[in-house]
Structures are given as C-alpha cells and as structure tokens.
C-alpha positions as CSV (number, residue, x, y, z in Angstrom):
1,M,27.0,37.8,-11.9
2,K,25.5,39.2,-8.8
3,R,23.8,42.5,-9.5
4,E,24.6,45.3,-7.2
5,L,23.0,48.5,-6.1
6,H,25.4,51.4,-5.7
7,L,25.3,54.3,-3.2
8,Q,28.1,56.4,-4.5
9,N,30.1,59.2,-2.9
10,L,31.7,61.2,-5.7
11,V,34.2,63.0,-3.4
12,Y,37.9,63.5,-3.6
13,G,38.8,64.7,-0.2
14,V,40.9,61.7,0.6
15,A,42.8,63.6,3.3
16,A,39.7,63.6,5.4
17,L,40.2,59.9,6.0
18,N,43.1,60.7,8.3
19,I,45.2,58.0,6.6
20,A,48.9,58.5,6.2
21,G,49.8,60.3,3.0
22,E,52.2,57.6,1.8
23,T,49.5,54.9,2.3
24,I,47.0,56.8,0.2
25,K,49.7,57.4,-2.4
26,E,50.5,53.7,-2.7
27,I,46.9,52.7,-3.0
28,S,46.1,55.4,-5.5
29,I,49.1,54.4,-7.7
30,K,48.0,50.8,-7.8
31,V,44.4,51.6,-8.6
32,S,45.4,54.2,-11.2
33,Q,47.8,51.8,-12.8
34,Y,45.0,49.2,-13.1
35,F,42.8,51.8,-14.9
36,L,45.7,52.9,-17.1
37,D,46.2,49.4,-18.2
38,F,42.6,49.1,-19.0
39,L,42.4,52.3,-21.0
40,E,45.6,51.5,-23.0
41,S,44.4,47.9,-23.8
42,D,42.7,46.7,-27.0
43,F,39.0,46.7,-26.0
44,K,38.3,43.8,-28.3
45,R,40.6,41.6,-26.1
46,Q,40.2,43.2,-22.7
47,Q,37.1,43.3,-20.6
48,A,36.0,46.6,-19.0
49,P,35.9,46.8,-15.2
50,R,32.7,45.1,-14.1
51,R,31.9,47.8,-11.5
52,R,30.3,50.8,-13.1
53,I,28.4,53.8,-11.5
54,I,24.9,53.7,-12.9
55,L,22.4,56.2,-11.6
56,Q,19.4,54.7,-13.3
57,N,18.8,51.1,-14.5
58,E,17.3,50.0,-17.8
59,S,13.8,49.8,-16.2
60,G,14.0,53.5,-15.1
61,F,14.6,52.8,-11.4
62,R,17.1,54.9,-9.5
63,S,20.0,52.7,-8.7
64,A,22.4,55.3,-7.1
65,T,22.4,58.7,-5.5
66,R,25.0,61.4,-5.5
67,V,26.2,62.1,-2.0
68,A,28.2,65.3,-2.9
69,V,25.0,67.3,-3.4
70,Y,24.3,67.0,0.3
71,P,27.3,68.6,2.0
72,G,26.3,67.6,5.6
73,L,25.9,64.0,4.6
74,Q,29.2,64.0,2.7
75,H,31.0,65.5,5.7
76,N,29.6,62.9,8.1
77,L,30.5,60.1,5.8
78,W,34.1,61.2,5.6
79,Q,34.2,61.5,9.4
80,I,32.9,58.0,9.8
81,M,35.3,56.6,7.2
82,G,38.3,58.2,8.9
83,K,37.4,57.5,12.5
84,R,38.9,54.6,14.4
85,S,36.2,53.1,16.7
86,E,35.1,49.8,18.2
87,G,32.3,48.0,16.4
88,D,30.8,48.9,13.1
89,P,30.6,52.6,12.2
90,T,27.0,53.7,11.6
91,L,25.1,56.6,10.1
92,K,21.5,57.5,10.9
93,F,19.1,58.6,8.1
94,A,15.9,60.5,9.0
95,P,13.7,62.9,7.1
96,R,15.1,66.4,6.5
97,I,18.4,65.8,8.3
98,Y,20.3,65.9,5.0
99,A,18.3,68.1,2.6
100,R,19.2,70.3,-0.3
101,P,17.6,73.8,-0.5
102,I,16.6,75.5,-3.7
103,T,19.2,77.6,-5.5
104,N,19.6,81.3,-5.0
105,T,18.6,81.9,-8.6
106,L,15.3,80.0,-8.1
107,R,14.8,81.8,-4.9
108,V,14.8,85.2,-6.8
109,I,12.4,83.8,-9.4
110,I,10.0,82.7,-6.6
111,K,10.2,86.1,-5.0
112,E,9.4,87.9,-8.2
113,Q,6.4,85.6,-8.9
114,V,5.1,86.0,-5.3
115,Q,5.3,89.8,-5.6
116,A,3.3,89.5,-8.8
117,L,0.3,88.4,-6.8
118,T,-2.3,91.2,-6.7
119,D,-5.2,92.1,-4.5
120,D,-7.5,91.0,-7.3
121,N,-6.6,87.4,-6.5
122,L,-7.6,87.9,-2.9
123,L,-10.7,89.9,-3.8
124,S,-12.0,86.9,-5.7
125,V,-11.5,84.7,-2.7
126,R,-13.2,87.1,-0.3
127,A,-16.2,87.6,-2.6
128,A,-16.7,83.9,-3.1
129,V,-16.5,83.0,0.6
130,F,-18.9,85.9,1.6
131,A,-21.4,85.0,-1.1
132,D,-21.4,81.3,-0.1
133,A,-21.9,82.2,3.5
134,E,-24.8,84.5,2.8
135,A,-26.5,82.1,0.3
136,S,-26.3,79.1,2.5
137,R,-27.1,80.7,5.9
138,G,-30.6,79.6,5.8
139,L,-29.5,75.9,5.5
140,A,-27.3,76.1,8.5
141,V,-30.1,75.8,11.2
142,E,-30.2,72.0,11.2
143,N,-26.4,71.5,11.5
144,P,-24.4,74.7,12.2
145,E,-21.1,72.9,12.6
146,E,-21.4,71.3,9.2
147,W,-22.2,74.7,7.7
148,V,-19.1,76.2,9.3
149,D,-17.0,73.4,8.0
150,R,-18.5,73.9,4.5
151,I,-17.5,77.6,4.5
152,R,-14.0,76.7,5.7
153,L,-13.7,74.2,2.8
154,K,-14.9,76.9,0.4
155,L,-12.2,79.2,1.7
156,A,-9.5,76.6,1.1
157,D,-10.8,75.8,-2.4
158,E,-11.0,79.5,-3.4
159,I,-7.4,80.1,-2.2
160,R,-6.3,77.1,-4.2
161,Q,-8.0,78.3,-7.3
162,H,-7.2,82.0,-7.2
163,V,-3.9,82.2,-5.3
164,V,-1.9,78.9,-5.0
165,A,-2.7,77.3,-8.4
166,P,-1.7,80.3,-10.5
167,L,1.5,80.7,-8.5
168,L,2.5,77.1,-8.7
169,A,1.7,77.0,-12.5
170,L,4.4,79.7,-13.0
171,L,6.9,77.8,-10.7
172,D,6.1,74.3,-11.9
173,G,9.0,74.1,-14.4
174,P,11.9,75.3,-12.4
175,L,10.9,73.7,-9.1
176,S,10.1,70.3,-10.6
177,Q,13.5,70.2,-12.2
178,Q,15.1,70.5,-8.7
179,S,12.7,68.3,-6.7
180,Y,13.5,64.6,-6.4
181,S,10.4,63.0,-4.9
182,V,6.7,63.4,-4.9
183,H,6.9,64.6,-1.3
184,D,9.1,67.6,-2.3
185,S,7.5,68.2,-5.7
186,I,5.7,71.3,-6.6
187,Y,2.3,69.6,-6.5
188,S,2.8,68.4,-2.9
189,A,3.5,72.0,-1.9
190,E,-0.1,73.0,-2.9
191,T,-1.7,71.6,0.3
192,E,0.8,73.3,2.6
193,L,0.5,76.6,0.8
194,I,-3.3,76.6,1.0
195,E,-3.0,75.9,4.8
196,I,-0.5,78.7,5.2
197,V,-2.5,81.3,3.3
198,A,-5.7,80.4,5.0
199,A,-4.3,80.0,8.6
200,R,-4.8,83.5,10.0
201,L,-8.4,83.7,8.7
202,D,-9.3,80.1,9.4
203,V,-8.5,80.4,13.2
204,I,-11.1,83.1,13.7
205,L,-13.6,82.3,11.0
206,P,-15.7,79.7,12.9
207,E,-16.4,82.2,15.7
208,V,-17.4,85.0,13.4
209,L,-19.5,82.7,11.3
210,S,-21.4,81.6,14.4
211,R,-22.3,85.2,15.3
212,F,-23.3,85.8,11.7
213,L,-25.5,82.8,11.8
214,A,-27.2,84.0,15.0
215,T,-27.6,87.7,14.2
216,G,-27.5,87.9,10.4
217,E,-25.2,90.9,10.7
218,N,-22.5,90.6,8.0
219,G,-20.3,93.6,8.8
220,E,-17.9,91.6,11.1
221,L,-17.5,88.9,8.5
222,I,-16.7,91.4,5.7
223,E,-14.1,93.1,8.0
224,L,-12.6,89.8,8.9
225,L,-12.2,88.7,5.3
226,E,-10.4,92.0,4.4
227,S,-8.1,92.2,7.5
228,H,-7.1,88.5,7.7
229,L,-6.7,87.9,4.0
230,A,-4.5,90.9,3.1
231,L,-2.1,91.0,0.2
232,D,1.0,91.9,2.2
233,D,0.4,89.1,4.7
234,V,-0.1,86.5,2.1
235,R,3.0,87.5,0.2
236,A,5.1,87.4,3.4
237,E,3.7,83.9,4.4
238,V,4.3,82.4,1.0
239,L,7.9,83.8,0.8
240,S,8.5,82.4,4.3
241,Y,7.4,79.0,3.2
242,F,9.7,78.9,0.2
243,E,12.6,80.1,2.4
244,N,12.5,76.6,4.0
245,F,11.5,74.7,0.9
246,M,13.7,71.7,0.4
247,A,14.4,70.8,-3.3
248,A,15.6,67.3,-2.3
249,D,16.0,65.0,0.7
250,A,18.7,62.4,1.0
251,F,16.4,60.3,3.2
252,L,13.8,60.0,0.5
253,E,16.5,59.0,-2.1
254,F,18.0,56.5,0.2
255,R,14.6,55.1,1.1
256,D,13.9,54.5,-2.6
257,L,17.3,52.8,-3.0
258,D,16.7,50.5,0.0
259,T,13.2,49.7,-1.3
260,Y,14.6,48.8,-4.7
261,A,17.3,46.6,-3.1
262,M,14.7,44.8,-1.0
263,T,12.4,44.1,-3.9
264,G,15.1,43.1,-6.4
265,E,16.9,39.8,-6.4
266,G,20.5,39.7,-5.3
267,L,20.9,43.4,-4.9
268,Q,23.4,44.9,-2.4
269,L,24.0,48.5,-1.2
270,Y,27.5,49.9,-1.6
271,L,29.2,53.2,-0.8
272,Y,31.4,54.1,-3.8
273,I,34.3,56.5,-3.1
274,G,35.8,58.4,-6.0
275,Q,35.3,57.9,-9.7
276,L,37.1,57.8,-13.1
277,K,35.3,58.6,-16.3
278,Y,36.0,57.2,-19.7
279,G,34.0,56.6,-22.8
280,G,30.8,57.8,-21.4
281,H,31.0,55.5,-18.3
282,A,32.0,56.2,-14.7
283,Y,34.0,53.7,-12.7
284,P,34.4,53.7,-8.9
285,L,37.9,53.8,-7.3
286,F,36.9,52.2,-4.0
287,Y,33.8,50.6,-2.6
288,V,32.5,49.6,0.8
289,P,29.4,47.3,1.4
290,I,26.8,48.7,3.8
291,E,24.0,47.2,5.7
292,V,20.7,48.9,6.6
293,T,18.6,48.7,9.8
294,R,15.1,50.0,9.4
295,G,13.2,51.7,12.2
296,D,10.2,54.0,12.8
297,G,12.4,57.1,12.9
298,G,14.4,56.3,9.7
299,Y,17.3,54.2,8.7
300,R,20.6,53.3,10.3
301,S,23.4,52.4,7.8
302,R,26.2,50.2,9.0
303,R,29.6,49.5,7.4
304,P,30.3,45.9,8.4
305,C,33.6,45.9,6.5
306,R,36.2,48.4,7.9
307,R,38.5,48.1,4.9
308,L,38.3,50.0,1.7
309,R,38.2,47.7,-1.4
310,A,39.7,48.8,-4.7
311,A,37.2,48.5,-7.5
312,H,39.1,46.2,-9.8
C-alpha cells in the first residue's frame, strides 16, 4: 500500500467553497453514510478506512500539520478551493507569511519576568566590561582593532550571562511548549536578544574605546556604559522583541513535511478537508493531492486535481 503524507485542514467552513448548498448536502450525506456504515459494522469483519490523519509517524517524524492554527493560511486555502480559475490553483509559502504569535497569557508572563530584571543585572555587565577594558588596555597597542572587538565580545558575553540567560531560563518552559522549530525556539532567541540589548551601546562603543585607548581617560567610558545600558531601555527593548515573537511558522512546518516526503519512499502530500473522530483515530472527509515547487523565496504549492475526493 502506498504510504501517504497528509497535510490536513481541520476546518468546517464548507460554505466558503462557494458550492451550491444542495451539492454539499448530497456529498456530505454520502460520505457520512459511509462512515456510519463503518461505525455500525462488526470490526472483526469490516476493515477501517485506510486513510487516517496521523500527525506523527512511528519514527517520531511529523507527518501532518494543522492548518486551522494559522488563520491566514486557512482563509487563503478556502479562497483557493472555492475559486474558479484557469490552470492549477497555487499557494505560495514563504517564511513568516503565515505565523502564529504567542498567546496573551504568555505575553503577560513575559512582561512580568522582564519587569523583574533589576539594575543589579546591568551593573554586573557594566563592571565586567569596564574592568576588562582597563586591564587589557596595555595590550591594545599592537592591534587596536582586535582589542576593540574583544571588548565588544566581552559586552555580548556579559549580557548573555547576566541578562538574557536568566530571563530565558524563566521563560524556557512556556515558550518551548509553543515553539515548533529550532528557529523559533527559546534558545534561538538568545542571539537576537543579546544583539538587541547591546545595540545602543555597541554602536558608540568602538569610538569611545578608541579615545580611551589614546588618552587613558575613563570618564567617558563609564558615562557611556551607564547611559546606554540603562534598565528602562533594556526592559523596553526586550518587551518590544517579544511583541513580535512568533511561536510557530507554517513555512517551517511545511518545509519539514516536504523534506520528509522527498526523503521517504512513495510519500505524497495531501490536503485533508474536514475530519471525523472515532475510537481514538481521526479520519478525513475529503482529500486533495498537492504538488510542490521549490524556489529560493520559499515553496509554491499547486493543486493539480480540481476535484474533491471523498476519503473512502
């Protein structure tokens, strides 16, 4: 039996297809009757429908993704399914076009944890950067640019250790539960957060370090560390980052499905429409095979068959 990979759409807005109500009614009655006959049969003598909705296979690979959690993608799919057009209808997939933000509850938790940051966290960063700049100043004569880069790396490492790492440790649980891929996981957020927190200081730091190296006067460096690594600014920048944080991206899920389909033997992508649940299993009502064209900017999914097929 040919194995199949299922891209399912667990949606019930059949009216969005713009198909006559009587036609939908007739199709629904026939499909429902089939499932009713199956449910009322003796399972020892009757075989279950061969098409089942399976989100993860026995090897642990994701074999399906839920479309309903991405409202924009769900809407566009229904538009394509209901539109009469020449040629094969297509849908473009690209990063962050169809993404799912974090929940409001988690947003509140993040805000509380960010507000829990204190000036002590930043004081440790300032002190470590200043101490390293003073201690290593004598070594900077031979290669000043390398010395400046060293201090900038020290700044990033101290921000990671005293600001970002403690914050992410508190958010690790709730964020990891919502994130789908490594790209959107809590650990991937670390690098971006370090850059965001350090950005205001890092832009001016090389210039101030150059003057400190030339004159030995440290007053300007101390003032810069205090003014450009202030608590209120850091809190605002971190909160702004999480306002746009995406818990999941449909493109990444679809990419993994397509990769799995390419590496497996005899696998085919399908769009499943509607489902019935019984005995711990989910069965699709209708299915449509889809083809994928890969490009630099993402994927283009094509529906070569313009007819819905009942999942008998």
